C-alpha positions in Angstrom: 0.2 0.2 -0.4 1.0 3.3 -0.6 1.9 6.0 2.1 -0.6 8.2 0.7 -3.3 5.5 1.7 -1.5 5.0 4.5 -2.0 8.3 5.9 -5.7 7.8 4.6 -6.7 5.1 6.5 -4.8 6.2 9.8 -6.3 9.5 9.5 -8.8 7.9 9.1 -9.3 5.6 12.5 -7.5 8.5 14.6 -11.1 10.9 13.2 -13.6 7.6 13.2 -12.2 4.7 15.8 -15.1 2.8 17.1 -17.4 4.3 14.3 -15.5 2.2 11.6 -17.1 -1.7 11.2 -15.2 -2.2 8.2 -12.1 0.1 7.0 -9.8 -1.5 3.7 -8.2 -1.5 0.7 -8.0 -3.6 -2.7 -5.9 -2.5 -6.0 -5.7 0.5 -4.1 -9.1 1.9 -3.6 -10.5 2.8 0.2 -13.1 1.6 1.1 -14.6 2.5 4.4 -18.0 0.8 6.2 -20.2 2.1 9.3 -23.5 1.0 10.3 -26.4 2.9 8.9 -26.8 4.6 13.0 -22.9 6.7 12.1 -23.7 6.8 8.5 -25.0 10.9 8.4 -22.6 12.1 11.4 -20.0 10.4 9.7 -20.3 12.1 6.3 -19.8 16.1 7.9 -17.2 14.4 10.5 -15.6 13.6 6.8 -16.6 16.5 5.4 -15.6 18.9 7.9 -11.9 17.1 9.8 -8.8 18.9 9.4 -7.6 15.7 8.5 -9.5 14.9 6.3 -11.6 17.9 3.9 -13.4 15.4 1.7 -15.3 18.4 0.1 -17.0 16.4 -3.4 -19.5 13.7 -3.3 -18.7 12.7 -7.1 -21.0 9.8 -7.0 -24.2 7.6 -5.1 -25.3 4.0 -6.3 -27.7 1.4 -4.3 -26.4 -1.7 -4.6 -28.6 -5.4 -3.9 -26.4 -7.3 -3.0 -29.4 -10.4 -3.0 -27.2 -11.8 -6.2 -24.0 -11.0 -5.1 -20.6 -13.7 -5.8 -22.3 -17.4 -5.6 -25.6 -16.4 -4.9 -24.5 -16.9 -0.2 -24.0 -13.5 0.6 -25.3 -14.5 3.8 -25.3 -10.5 5.0 -27.2 -7.3 5.2 -28.5 -7.2 1.2 -29.3 -3.3 0.0 -26.0 -1.3 1.0 -25.0 2.9 -0.8 -22.1 3.4 -1.8 -20.7 7.2 -1.9 -17.6 8.3 -3.7 -16.0 11.0 -1.7 -12.7 13.7 -3.3 -11.0 15.5 -0.9 -9.7 18.2 -3.3 -6.7 19.9 -0.7 -5.0 16.1 -0.1 -5.7 14.9 -3.6 -7.3 12.0 -1.5 -10.7 9.5 -2.4 -12.5 7.3 -0.3 -15.6 4.8 -0.9 -18.0 4.7 1.8 -20.3 2.6 2.6 -23.1 2.1 4.3 -26.0 -1.4 4.6 -29.5 -0.7 4.9 -30.6 -2.2 8.3 -34.4 -3.8 7.1 -33.8 -6.5 4.3 -38.1 -5.4 3.7 -37.2 -1.6 3.4 -33.7 0.0 3.1 -34.1 2.7 4.6 -31.2 5.8 5.2 -30.0 9.2 6.6 -30.2 11.6 3.1 -27.4 13.5 2.4 -28.6 16.0 0.9 -27.2 18.3 3.1 -24.0 17.2 3.8 -23.3 17.0 0.4 -26.2 18.7 -2.3 -24.9 17.3 -5.1 -26.1 13.6 -4.6 -29.9 15.5 -4.6 -29.8 13.0 -8.0 -28.2 10.1 -6.7 -30.8 9.5 -4.2 -33.3 9.0 -6.0 -32.1 7.7 -9.1 -31.0 5.3 -5.7 -34.7 4.9 -4.0 -36.2 4.5 -8.1 -34.1 1.7 -8.8 -33.4 -0.2 -5.4 -36.2 1.3 -3.5 -33.4 2.5 -1.0 -35.9 5.4 0.9 -33.8 8.7 2.0 -35.2 10.4 5.5 -34.3 13.6 5.2 -35.2 14.1 1.4 
């Protein structure tokens, strides 16, 4: 892993601590997973903390894991993956969160954190039925 990615992962660990469910680096991409209860709080920290400064949300997509891999997925069914960019630090990050209820997936909206997410959340609702509270 490059020194740049190691610094990003260390900063994420230092700032977010116990709210991290998973932090992985695979083929040069960092994925941070948090619980749905920490989703909006984590997003604000990622945007505002001086050691992170993820100023831009460049994409959000819904994911249905029901047929992932060989079909033997045992975790929650629906997730949202956000792709974030820190222009000031030249970092990229994938933030992933799973909806708690497979039958009625609901997550907090990030519109107040990154207004650019507006269209992406509507698309995730249209394609996956994920409801965004506050949108």
